[in-house]
mmCIF file as gemmi writes it, N, C-alpha and C atoms, coordinates in Angstrom:
data_model
loop_
_atom_site.group_PDB
_atom_site.id
_atom_site.type_symbol
_atom_site.label_atom_id
_atom_site.label_alt_id
_atom_site.label_comp_id
_atom_site.label_asym_id
_atom_site.label_entity_id
_atom_site.label_seq_id
_atom_site.pdbx_PDB_ins_code
_atom_site.Cartn_x
_atom_site.Cartn_y
_atom_site.Cartn_z
_atom_site.occupancy
_atom_site.B_iso_or_equiv
_atom_site.pdbx_formal_charge
_atom_site.auth_seq_id
_atom_site.auth_asym_id
_atom_site.pdbx_PDB_model_num
ATOM 1 N N . MET Axp A 1 ? -168.692 64.997 40.038 1 0 ? 1 A 1
ATOM 2 C CA . MET Axp A 1 ? -169.75 64.013 40.24 1 0 ? 1 A 1
ATOM 3 C C . MET Axp A 1 ? -171.111 64.703 40.343 1 0 ? 1 A 1
ATOM 4 N N . ARG Axp A 2 ? -171.167 65.81 41.077 1 0 ? 2 A 1
ATOM 5 C CA . ARG Axp A 2 ? -172.438 66.525 41.23 1 0 ? 2 A 1
ATOM 6 C C . ARG Axp A 2 ? -172.926 67.06 39.887 1 0 ? 2 A 1
ATOM 7 N N . ARG Axp A 3 ? -171.974 67.479 39.043 1 0 ? 3 A 1
ATOM 8 C CA . ARG Axp A 3 ? -172.364 67.978 37.727 1 0 ? 3 A 1
ATOM 9 C C . ARG Axp A 3 ? -172.96 66.859 36.879 1 0 ? 3 A 1
ATOM 10 N N . MET Axp A 4 ? -172.428 65.662 37.011 1 0 ? 4 A 1
ATOM 11 C CA . MET Axp A 4 ? -172.977 64.535 36.262 1 0 ? 4 A 1
ATOM 12 C C . MET Axp A 4 ? -174.398 64.227 36.716 1 0 ? 4 A 1
ATOM 13 N N . ILE Axp A 5 ? -174.623 64.274 38.006 1 0 ? 5 A 1
ATOM 14 C CA . ILE Axp A 5 ? -175.961 64.012 38.542 1 0 ? 5 A 1
ATOM 15 C C . ILE Axp A 5 ? -176.928 65.092 38.084 1 0 ? 5 A 1
ATOM 16 N N . ALA Axp A 6 ? -176.498 66.355 38.133 1 0 ? 6 A 1
ATOM 17 C CA . ALA Axp A 6 ? -177.346 67.461 37.68 1 0 ? 6 A 1
ATOM 18 C C . ALA Axp A 6 ? -177.648 67.329 36.194 1 0 ? 6 A 1
ATOM 19 N N . ALA Axp A 7 ? -176.654 66.955 35.405 1 0 ? 7 A 1
ATOM 20 C CA . ALA Axp A 7 ? -176.854 66.778 33.965 1 0 ? 7 A 1
ATOM 21 C C . ALA Axp A 7 ? -177.824 65.635 33.69 1 0 ? 7 A 1
ATOM 22 N N . ALA Axp A 8 ? -177.7 64.56 34.421 1 0 ? 8 A 1
ATOM 23 C CA . ALA Axp A 8 ? -178.608 63.422 34.254 1 0 ? 8 A 1
ATOM 24 C C . ALA Axp A 8 ? -180.033 63.825 34.624 1 0 ? 8 A 1
ATOM 25 N N . GLY Axp A 9 ? -180.184 64.604 35.683 1 0 ? 9 A 1
ATOM 26 C CA . GLY Axp A 9 ? -181.508 65.082 36.081 1 0 ? 9 A 1
ATOM 27 C C . GLY Axp A 9 ? -182.12 65.975 35.02 1 0 ? 9 A 1
ATOM 28 N N . ALA Axp A 10 ? -181.318 66.866 34.458 1 0 ? 10 A 1
ATOM 29 C CA . ALA Axp A 10 ? -181.806 67.753 33.401 1 0 ? 10 A 1
ATOM 30 C C . ALA Axp A 10 ? -182.214 66.948 32.168 1 0 ? 10 A 1
ATOM 31 N N . LEU Axp A 11 ? -181.437 65.933 31.845 1 0 ? 11 A 1
ATOM 32 C CA . LEU Axp A 11 ? -181.76 65.078 30.703 1 0 ? 11 A 1
ATOM 33 C C . LEU Axp A 11 ? -183.088 64.363 30.932 1 0 ? 11 A 1
ATOM 34 N N . MET Axp A 12 ? -183.319 63.869 32.124 1 0 ? 12 A 1
ATOM 35 C CA . MET Axp A 12 ? -184.581 63.189 32.433 1 0 ? 12 A 1
ATOM 36 C C . MET Axp A 12 ? -185.765 64.132 32.289 1 0 ? 12 A 1
ATOM 37 N N . LEU Axp A 13 ? -185.616 65.393 32.713 1 0 ? 13 A 1
ATOM 38 C CA . LEU Axp A 13 ? -186.701 66.369 32.556 1 0 ? 13 A 1
ATOM 39 C C . LEU Axp A 13 ? -186.983 66.623 31.081 1 0 ? 13 A 1
ATOM 40 N N . MET Axp A 14 ? -185.955 66.728 30.265 1 0 ? 14 A 1
ATOM 41 C CA . MET Axp A 14 ? -186.154 66.947 28.834 1 0 ? 14 A 1
ATOM 42 C C . MET Axp A 14 ? -186.831 65.753 28.187 1 0 ? 14 A 1
ATOM 43 N N . ILE Axp A 15 ? -186.437 64.56 28.58 1 0 ? 15 A 1
ATOM 44 C CA . ILE Axp A 15 ? -187.037 63.358 28.012 1 0 ? 15 A 1
ATOM 45 C C . ILE Axp A 15 ? -188.499 63.25 28.407 1 0 ? 15 A 1
ATOM 46 N N . SER Axp A 16 ? -188.829 63.524 29.661 1 0 ? 16 A 1
ATOM 47 C CA . SER Axp A 16 ? -190.22 63.417 30.101 1 0 ? 16 A 1
ATOM 48 C C . SER Axp A 16 ? -191.087 64.426 29.373 1 0 ? 16 A 1
ATOM 49 N N . GLY Axp A 17 ? -190.555 65.616 29.081 1 0 ? 17 A 1
ATOM 50 C CA . GLY Axp A 17 ? -191.307 66.599 28.317 1 0 ? 17 A 1
ATOM 51 C C . GLY Axp A 17 ? -191.514 66.156 26.883 1 0 ? 17 A 1
ATOM 52 N N . ALA Axp A 18 ? -190.565 65.435 26.35 1 0 ? 18 A 1
ATOM 53 C CA . ALA Axp A 18 ? -190.661 64.97 24.977 1 0 ? 18 A 1
ATOM 54 C C . ALA Axp A 18 ? -191.687 63.856 24.825 1 0 ? 18 A 1
ATOM 55 N N . LEU Axp A 19 ? -192.068 63.22 25.902 1 0 ? 19 A 1
ATOM 56 C CA . LEU Axp A 19 ? -193.031 62.133 25.841 1 0 ? 19 A 1
ATOM 57 C C . LEU Axp A 19 ? -194.475 62.607 25.788 1 0 ? 19 A 1
ATOM 58 N N . ALA Axp A 20 ? -194.713 63.897 25.934 1 0 ? 20 A 1
ATOM 59 C CA . ALA Axp A 20 ? -196.069 64.432 25.907 1 0 ? 20 A 1
ATOM 60 C C . ALA Axp A 20 ? -196.681 64.22 24.525 1 0 ? 20 A 1
ATOM 61 N N . ALA Axp A 21 ? -197.943 63.864 24.503 1 0 ? 21 A 1
ATOM 62 C CA . ALA Axp A 21 ? -198.659 63.683 23.246 1 0 ? 21 A 1
ATOM 63 C C . ALA Axp A 21 ? -199.346 64.991 22.883 1 0 ? 21 A 1
ATOM 64 N N . GLN Axp A 22 ? -199.715 65.128 21.62 1 0 ? 22 A 1
ATOM 65 C CA . GLN Axp A 22 ? -200.387 66.333 21.156 1 0 ? 22 A 1
ATOM 66 C C . GLN Axp A 22 ? -201.606 65.951 20.345 1 0 ? 22 A 1
ATOM 67 N N . VAL Axp A 23 ? -202.621 66.815 20.412 1 0 ? 23 A 1
ATOM 68 C CA . VAL Axp A 23 ? -203.839 66.584 19.642 1 0 ? 23 A 1
ATOM 69 C C . VAL Axp A 23 ? -204.497 67.936 19.373 1 0 ? 23 A 1
ATOM 70 N N . GLU Axp A 24 ? -205.226 67.996 18.287 1 0 ? 24 A 1
ATOM 71 C CA . GLU Axp A 24 ? -206.003 69.19 17.96 1 0 ? 24 A 1
ATOM 72 C C . GLU Axp A 24 ? -207.416 68.741 17.674 1 0 ? 24 A 1
ATOM 73 N N . GLY Axp A 25 ? -208.385 69.514 18.14 1 0 ? 25 A 1
ATOM 74 C CA . GLY Axp A 25 ? -209.769 69.147 17.888 1 0 ? 25 A 1
ATOM 75 C C . GLY Axp A 25 ? -210.737 70.172 18.414 1 0 ? 25 A 1
ATOM 76 N N . GLU Axp A 26 ? -211.994 69.913 18.159 1 0 ? 26 A 1
ATOM 77 C CA . GLU Axp A 26 ? -213.088 70.796 18.58 1 0 ? 26 A 1
ATOM 78 C C . GLU Axp A 26 ? -213.651 70.307 19.909 1 0 ? 26 A 1
ATOM 79 N N . ILE Axp A 27 ? -213.88 71.241 20.819 1 0 ? 27 A 1
ATOM 80 C CA . ILE Axp A 27 ? -214.477 70.895 22.109 1 0 ? 27 A 1
ATOM 81 C C . ILE Axp A 27 ? -215.942 70.533 21.889 1 0 ? 27 A 1
ATOM 82 N N . LYS Axp A 28 ? -216.285 69.32 22.252 1 0 ? 28 A 1
ATOM 83 C CA . LYS Axp A 28 ? -217.668 68.856 22.155 1 0 ? 28 A 1
ATOM 84 C C . LYS Axp A 28 ? -218.394 68.975 23.487 1 0 ? 28 A 1
ATOM 85 N N . GLN Axp A 29 ? -217.636 68.903 24.594 1 0 ? 29 A 1
ATOM 86 C CA . GLN Axp A 29 ? -218.245 69.033 25.916 1 0 ? 29 A 1
ATOM 87 C C . GLN Axp A 29 ? -217.238 69.673 26.857 1 0 ? 29 A 1
ATOM 88 N N . LEU Axp A 30 ? -217.708 70.631 27.644 1 0 ? 30 A 1
ATOM 89 C CA . LEU Axp A 30 ? -216.896 71.301 28.659 1 0 ? 30 A 1
ATOM 90 C C . LEU Axp A 30 ? -217.569 71.082 30.003 1 0 ? 30 A 1
ATOM 91 N N . ASN Axp A 31 ? -216.843 70.483 30.949 1 0 ? 31 A 1
ATOM 92 C CA . ASN Axp A 31 ? -217.367 70.235 32.287 1 0 ? 31 A 1
ATOM 93 C C . ASN Axp A 31 ? -216.521 71.045 33.273 1 0 ? 31 A 1
ATOM 94 N N . THR Axp A 32 ? -217.036 72.208 33.691 1 0 ? 32 A 1
ATOM 95 C CA . THR Axp A 32 ? -216.274 73.074 34.586 1 0 ? 32 A 1
ATOM 96 C C . THR Axp A 32 ? -216.228 72.536 36.01 1 0 ? 32 A 1
ATOM 97 N N . ASP Axp A 33 ? -217.186 71.701 36.396 1 0 ? 33 A 1
ATOM 98 C CA . ASP Axp A 33 ? -217.155 71.105 37.738 1 0 ? 33 A 1
ATOM 99 C C . ASP Axp A 33 ? -216.018 70.09 37.851 1 0 ? 33 A 1
ATOM 100 N N . GLU Axp A 34 ? -215.849 69.275 36.823 1 0 ? 34 A 1
ATOM 101 C CA . GLU Axp A 34 ? -214.801 68.253 36.807 1 0 ? 34 A 1
ATOM 102 C C . GLU Axp A 34 ? -213.506 68.768 36.191 1 0 ? 34 A 1
ATOM 103 N N . MET Axp A 35 ? -213.537 69.982 35.606 1 0 ? 35 A 1
ATOM 104 C CA . MET Axp A 35 ? -212.39 70.579 34.905 1 0 ? 35 A 1
ATOM 105 C C . MET Axp A 35 ? -211.899 69.652 33.803 1 0 ? 35 A 1
ATOM 106 N N . THR Axp A 36 ? -212.845 69.239 32.934 1 0 ? 36 A 1
ATOM 107 C CA . THR Axp A 36 ? -212.497 68.38 31.807 1 0 ? 36 A 1
ATOM 108 C C . THR Axp A 36 ? -213.105 68.931 30.528 1 0 ? 36 A 1
ATOM 109 N N . ILE Axp A 37 ? -212.478 68.571 29.413 1 0 ? 37 A 1
ATOM 110 C CA . ILE Axp A 37 ? -213.059 68.821 28.107 1 0 ? 37 A 1
ATOM 111 C C . ILE Axp A 37 ? -213.07 67.493 27.353 1 0 ? 37 A 1
ATOM 112 N N . THR Axp A 38 ? -214.066 67.332 26.506 1 0 ? 38 A 1
ATOM 113 C CA . THR Axp A 38 ? -214.132 66.187 25.612 1 0 ? 38 A 1
ATOM 114 C C . THR Axp A 38 ? -214.047 66.732 24.203 1 0 ? 38 A 1
ATOM 115 N N . LEU Axp A 39 ? -213.106 66.212 23.437 1 0 ? 39 A 1
ATOM 116 C CA . LEU Axp A 39 ? -212.928 66.674 22.065 1 0 ? 39 A 1
ATOM 117 C C . LEU Axp A 39 ? -213.728 65.817 21.098 1 0 ? 39 A 1
ATOM 118 N N . ASP Axp A 40 ? -213.721 66.247 19.836 1 0 ? 40 A 1
ATOM 119 C CA . ASP Axp A 40 ? -214.465 65.521 18.82 1 0 ? 40 A 1
ATOM 120 C C . ASP Axp A 40 ? -213.881 64.148 18.524 1 0 ? 40 A 1
ATOM 121 N N . ASP Axp A 41 ? -212.704 63.825 19.098 1 0 ? 41 A 1
ATOM 122 C CA . ASP Axp A 41 ? -212.152 62.472 18.977 1 0 ? 41 A 1
ATOM 123 C C . ASP Axp A 41 ? -212.76 61.525 20.005 1 0 ? 41 A 1
ATOM 124 N N . GLY Axp A 42 ? -213.626 62.06 20.885 1 0 ? 42 A 1
ATOM 125 C CA . GLY Axp A 42 ? -214.292 61.251 21.899 1 0 ? 42 A 1
ATOM 126 C C . GLY Axp A 42 ? -213.512 61.088 23.184 1 0 ? 42 A 1
ATOM 127 N N . LYS Axp A 43 ? -212.271 61.575 23.221 1 0 ? 43 A 1
ATOM 128 C CA . LYS Axp A 43 ? -211.444 61.44 24.416 1 0 ? 43 A 1
ATOM 129 C C . LYS Axp A 43 ? -211.649 62.636 25.338 1 0 ? 43 A 1
ATOM 130 N N . THR Axp A 44 ? -211.528 62.369 26.636 1 0 ? 44 A 1
ATOM 131 C CA . THR Axp A 44 ? -211.666 63.405 27.659 1 0 ? 44 A 1
ATOM 132 C C . THR Axp A 44 ? -210.288 63.774 28.187 1 0 ? 44 A 1
ATOM 133 N N . TYR Axp A 45 ? -210.074 65.066 28.391 1 0 ? 45 A 1
ATOM 134 C CA . TYR Axp A 45 ? -208.797 65.604 28.839 1 0 ? 45 A 1
ATOM 135 C C . TYR Axp A 45 ? -209.019 66.469 30.065 1 0 ? 45 A 1
ATOM 136 N N . LYS Axp A 46 ? -208.175 66.296 31.069 1 0 ? 46 A 1
ATOM 137 C CA . LYS Axp A 46 ? -208.276 67.021 32.344 1 0 ? 46 A 1
ATOM 138 C C . LYS Axp A 46 ? -207.53 68.345 32.235 1 0 ? 46 A 1
ATOM 139 N N . LEU Axp A 47 ? -208.232 69.434 32.577 1 0 ? 47 A 1
ATOM 140 C CA . LEU Axp A 47 ? -207.638 70.768 32.582 1 0 ? 47 A 1
ATOM 141 C C . LEU Axp A 47 ? -206.868 70.997 33.873 1 0 ? 47 A 1
ATOM 142 N N . PRO Axp A 48 ? -205.822 71.828 33.821 1 0 ? 48 A 1
ATOM 143 C CA . PRO Axp A 48 ? -205.126 72.191 35.063 1 0 ? 48 A 1
ATOM 144 C C . PRO Axp A 48 ? -206.089 72.927 35.997 1 0 ? 48 A 1
ATOM 145 N N . ALA Axp A 49 ? -205.988 72.676 37.284 1 0 ? 49 A 1
ATOM 146 C CA . ALA Axp A 49 ? -206.913 73.251 38.267 1 0 ? 49 A 1
ATOM 147 C C . ALA Axp A 49 ? -206.901 74.774 38.253 1 0 ? 49 A 1
ATOM 148 N N . GLU Axp A 50 ? -205.747 75.376 37.97 1 0 ? 50 A 1
ATOM 149 C CA . GLU Axp A 50 ? -205.633 76.831 38.013 1 0 ? 50 A 1
ATOM 150 C C . GLU Axp A 50 ? -206.041 77.516 36.714 1 0 ? 50 A 1
ATOM 151 N N . MET Axp A 51 ? -206.495 76.755 35.725 1 0 ? 51 A 1
ATOM 152 C CA . MET Axp A 51 ? -206.803 77.322 34.414 1 0 ? 51 A 1
ATOM 153 C C . MET Axp A 51 ? -208.092 78.119 34.432 1 0 ? 51 A 1
ATOM 154 N N . ASP Axp A 52 ? -208.056 79.295 33.767 1 0 ? 52 A 1
ATOM 155 C CA . ASP Axp A 52 ? -209.245 80.122 33.567 1 0 ? 52 A 1
ATOM 156 C C . ASP Axp A 52 ? -209.965 79.574 32.339 1 0 ? 52 A 1
ATOM 157 N N . VAL Axp A 53 ? -211.154 79.039 32.531 1 0 ? 53 A 1
ATOM 158 C CA . VAL Axp A 53 ? -211.876 78.392 31.44 1 0 ? 53 A 1
ATOM 159 C C . VAL Axp A 53 ? -212.841 79.336 30.723 1 0 ? 53 A 1
ATOM 160 N N . SER Axp A 54 ? -212.773 80.62 31.017 1 0 ? 54 A 1
ATOM 161 C CA . SER Axp A 54 ? -213.72 81.567 30.43 1 0 ? 54 A 1
ATOM 162 C C . SER Axp A 54 ? -213.611 81.66 28.909 1 0 ? 54 A 1
ATOM 163 N N . ALA Axp A 55 ? -212.459 81.351 28.324 1 0 ? 55 A 1
ATOM 164 C CA . ALA Axp A 55 ? -212.283 81.412 26.872 1 0 ? 55 A 1
ATOM 165 C C . ALA Axp A 55 ? -212.703 80.11 26.188 1 0 ? 55 A 1
ATOM 166 N N . LEU Axp A 56 ? -213.054 79.111 26.981 1 0 ? 56 A 1
ATOM 167 C CA . LEU Axp A 56 ? -213.414 77.808 26.418 1 0 ? 56 A 1
ATOM 168 C C . LEU Axp A 56 ? -214.919 77.638 26.367 1 0 ? 56 A 1
ATOM 169 N N . SER Axp A 57 ? -215.389 77.031 25.301 1 0 ? 57 A 1
ATOM 170 C CA . SER Axp A 57 ? -216.8 76.676 25.18 1 0 ? 57 A 1
ATOM 171 C C . SER Axp A 57 ? -216.919 75.595 24.109 1 0 ? 57 A 1
ATOM 172 N N . GLU Axp A 58 ? -218.066 74.982 24.041 1 0 ? 58 A 1
ATOM 173 C CA . GLU Axp A 58 ? -218.289 73.952 23.03 1 0 ? 58 A 1
ATOM 174 C C . GLU Axp A 58 ? -218.18 74.593 21.653 1 0 ? 58 A 1
ATOM 175 N N . GLY Axp A 59 ? -217.511 73.901 20.747 1 0 ? 59 A 1
ATOM 176 C CA . GLY Axp A 59 ? -217.331 74.4 19.393 1 0 ? 59 A 1
ATOM 177 C C . GLY Axp A 59 ? -215.991 75.069 19.149 1 0 ? 59 A 1
ATOM 178 N N . VAL Axp A 60 ? -215.253 75.394 20.228 1 0 ? 60 A 1
ATOM 179 C CA . VAL Axp A 60 ? -213.948 76.032 20.093 1 0 ? 60 A 1
ATOM 180 C C . VAL Axp A 60 ? -212.919 74.97 19.693 1 0 ? 60 A 1
ATOM 181 N N . VAL Axp A 61 ? -212.065 75.308 18.728 1 0 ? 61 A 1
ATOM 182 C CA . VAL Axp A 61 ? -210.992 74.407 18.305 1 0 ? 61 A 1
ATOM 183 C C . VAL Axp A 61 ? -209.764 74.72 19.142 1 0 ? 61 A 1
ATOM 184 N N . VAL Axp A 62 ? -209.151 73.67 19.698 1 0 ? 62 A 1
ATOM 185 C CA . VAL Axp A 62 ? -207.975 73.822 20.548 1 0 ? 62 A 1
ATOM 186 C C . VAL Axp A 62 ? -206.889 72.852 20.096 1 0 ? 62 A 1
ATOM 187 N N . ALA Axp A 63 ? -205.66 73.219 20.384 1 0 ? 63 A 1
ATOM 188 C CA . ALA Axp A 63 ? -204.517 72.321 20.22 1 0 ? 63 A 1
ATOM 189 C C . ALA Axp A 63 ? -203.943 72.127 21.611 1 0 ? 63 A 1
ATOM 190 N N . ILE Axp A 64 ? -203.771 70.875 22.017 1 0 ? 64 A 1
ATOM 191 C CA . ILE Axp A 64 ? -203.296 70.613 23.374 1 0 ? 64 A 1
ATOM 192 C C . ILE Axp A 64 ? -202.116 69.644 23.365 1 0 ? 64 A 1
ATOM 193 N N . ALA Axp A 65 ? -201.309 69.791 24.391 1 0 ? 65 A 1
ATOM 194 C CA . ALA Axp A 65 ? -200.269 68.809 24.717 1 0 ? 65 A 1
ATOM 195 C C . ALA Axp A 65 ? -200.707 68.193 26.035 1 0 ? 65 A 1
ATOM 196 N N . TYR Axp A 66 ? -200.522 66.889 26.183 1 0 ? 66 A 1
ATOM 197 C CA . TYR Axp A 66 ? -200.978 66.225 27.403 1 0 ? 66 A 1
ATOM 198 C C . TYR Axp A 66 ? -200.105 65.031 27.728 1 0 ? 66 A 1
ATOM 199 N N . ASP Axp A 67 ? -200.136 64.68 28.993 1 0 ? 67 A 1
ATOM 200 C CA . ASP Axp A 67 ? -199.502 63.464 29.492 1 0 ? 67 A 1
ATOM 201 C C . ASP Axp A 67 ? -200.604 62.549 29.996 1 0 ? 67 A 1
ATOM 202 N N . THR Axp A 68 ? -200.412 61.25 29.864 1 0 ? 68 A 1
ATOM 203 C CA . THR Axp A 68 ? -201.373 60.284 30.392 1 0 ? 68 A 1
ATOM 204 C C . THR Axp A 68 ? -200.774 59.64 31.63 1 0 ? 68 A 1
ATOM 205 N N . ASN Axp A 69 ? -201.461 59.824 32.766 1 0 ? 69 A 1
ATOM 206 C CA . ASN Axp A 69 ? -201.037 59.258 34.04 1 0 ? 69 A 1
ATOM 207 C C . ASN Axp A 69 ? -202.218 58.539 34.665 1 0 ? 69 A 1
ATOM 208 N N . ASP Axp A 70 ? -202.056 57.264 34.944 1 0 ? 70 A 1
ATOM 209 C CA . ASP Axp A 70 ? -203.114 56.449 35.546 1 0 ? 70 A 1
ATOM 210 C C . ASP Axp A 70 ? -204.409 56.535 34.744 1 0 ? 70 A 1
ATOM 211 N N . GLY Axp A 71 ? -204.296 56.557 33.432 1 0 ? 71 A 1
ATOM 212 C CA . GLY Axp A 71 ? -205.468 56.583 32.565 1 0 ? 71 A 1
ATOM 213 C C . GLY Axp A 71 ? -206.108 57.944 32.391 1 0 ? 71 A 1
ATOM 214 N N . VAL Axp A 72 ? -205.535 58.984 32.99 1 0 ? 72 A 1
ATOM 215 C CA . VAL Axp A 72 ? -206.073 60.344 32.889 1 0 ? 72 A 1
ATOM 216 C C . VAL Axp A 72 ? -205.208 61.142 31.925 1 0 ? 72 A 1
ATOM 217 N N . ASN Axp A 73 ? -205.837 61.75 30.92 1 0 ? 73 A 1
ATOM 218 C CA . ASN Axp A 73 ? -205.134 62.599 29.967 1 0 ? 73 A 1
ATOM 219 C C . ASN Axp A 73 ? -205.054 64.004 30.557 1 0 ? 73 A 1
ATOM 220 N N . GLN Axp A 74 ? -203.925 64.341 31.189 1 0 ? 74 A 1
ATOM 221 C CA . GLN Axp A 74 ? -203.734 65.626 31.871 1 0 ? 74 A 1
ATOM 222 C C . GLN Axp A 74 ? -203.128 66.629 30.897 1 0 ? 74 A 1
ATOM 223 N N . ILE Axp A 75 ? -203.851 67.723 30.649 1 0 ? 75 A 1
ATOM 224 C CA . ILE Axp A 75 ? -203.374 68.763 29.742 1 0 ? 75 A 1
ATOM 225 C C . ILE Axp A 75 ? -202.206 69.487 30.389 1 0 ? 75 A 1
ATOM 226 N N . THR Axp A 76 ? -201.114 69.617 29.61 1 0 ? 76 A 1
ATOM 227 C CA . THR Axp A 76 ? -199.936 70.345 30.088 1 0 ? 76 A 1
ATOM 228 C C . THR Axp A 76 ? -199.796 71.694 29.392 1 0 ? 76 A 1
ATOM 229 N N . ASP Axp A 77 ? -200.396 71.834 28.203 1 0 ? 77 A 1
ATOM 230 C CA . ASP Axp A 77 ? -200.329 73.089 27.46 1 0 ? 77 A 1
ATOM 231 C C . ASP Axp A 77 ? -201.502 73.133 26.508 1 0 ? 77 A 1
ATOM 232 N N . MET Axp A 78 ? -202.039 74.351 26.275 1 0 ? 78 A 1
ATOM 233 C CA . MET Axp A 78 ? -203.179 74.495 25.386 1 0 ? 78 A 1
ATOM 234 C C . MET Axp A 78 ? -203.025 75.753 24.559 1 0 ? 78 A 1
ATOM 235 N N . PHE Axp A 79 ? -203.433 75.675 23.292 1 0 ? 79 A 1
ATOM 236 C CA . PHE Axp A 79 ? -203.385 76.794 22.375 1 0 ? 79 A 1
ATOM 237 C C . PHE Axp A 79 ? -204.707 76.865 21.642 1 0 ? 79 A 1
ATOM 238 N N . ILE Axp A 80 ? -205.269 78.059 21.548 1 0 ? 80 A 1
ATOM 239 C CA . ILE Axp A 80 ? -206.511 78.25 20.785 1 0 ? 80 A 1
ATOM 240 C C . ILE Axp A 80 ? -206.109 78.951 19.491 1 0 ? 80 A 1
ATOM 241 N N . PRO Axp A 81 ? -206.09 78.194 18.367 1 0 ? 81 A 1
ATOM 242 C CA . PRO Axp A 81 ? -205.653 78.795 17.087 1 0 ? 81 A 1
ATOM 243 C C . PRO Axp A 81 ? -206.584 79.898 16.613 1 0 ? 81 A 1
């Protein structure tokens, strides 16, 4: 029974990860106070609090994975091609 519960929990984690959306675009605005970036699609995405933003600036192209919670696009992964 415990194995079934553990398996169900693992399945839920995999499914929640699969629900993440992805987007690629150019940073049009970087707000280090709010820890947000706005891409050329006009949408704003929240950076993780622990992220080092020194490699980010306006004009940089990024590929991100994000989840939307309570209307906030929270970045879960970022790649700078």
